[in-house]
C-alpha angles and dihedrals in degrees: 000000000000133000115325093209118089116244132191092268090056091056092048091052095045090048089057089049093048094048091045089049091055094048093047088058089068099076089045092052091044090054098044093038101202115196094247094055130089124160108244133143090247094054091047091052091046092054092048094048095044096052092040090058094040091053092052093049091048091050091050091052091047090050091056093049091044093061089075098029112031091188088067090056093050093046090048090057090044089050092051091050090044091052092049092048092045089057090046087052092045093044096053092044090052093047091052093045093046093048096046096030091228120137106161144020132055094321090064087064090059092047092049094048091051094049094043093048093053091047092048093054090050090047092054094061095043094047095044097051103028117019098037098023095224102162097181115118118271109268134181095240093056093042089049091054089048092053091046091051090047092050090076090053090048092053092048093046097046095043092054094045093046094043097049097042095043106034104025118067115231113252115268112283094013116123120233093244091053092048090049090055093046089052090049091049091052089050094052096066101060093036091051091051090049093049096049092051093044094047093047095047103032110026116021099031 
């Protein structure tokens, strides 16, 4: 399971995650276009700095709690990775939707599979070497089990996104890009729960 006390390397890694999280918000905000948002260098830097600091504070708190309950420490790292990968997933989906101006229907399944698949591959490396401290070399058998475990999360995630965007009308006054992101946010919770359980029991035992 690894040490439950945060070390310097953990703070470097979580800083990367926090900064990446902030930057990956940009394509989402550009797609949704809330009134408060405008794309400037200052706003981009502000997002990166804020989430970089927030991630470090959250890790410090998790490290304190993890001294008594190591599972909290492990889940905190998994949660940080999950948040980063969720934004990677969201960011790619929003880029594709924004570029092609498609927010529902069968094509959204393709967009979601692409974004989810990229995020899952990224998630594999982060979870293997940081969250679950599995230092064995990357091998096809383990990666295959990881993909298989993630497939359940992909089905859950895509079914919810497709179902809500295609068969449920967006609330009055809500734009299609915003409704797409709300559907994606709803889908993240059950797929994240599935993935954590599957990775812990099937892949990184």
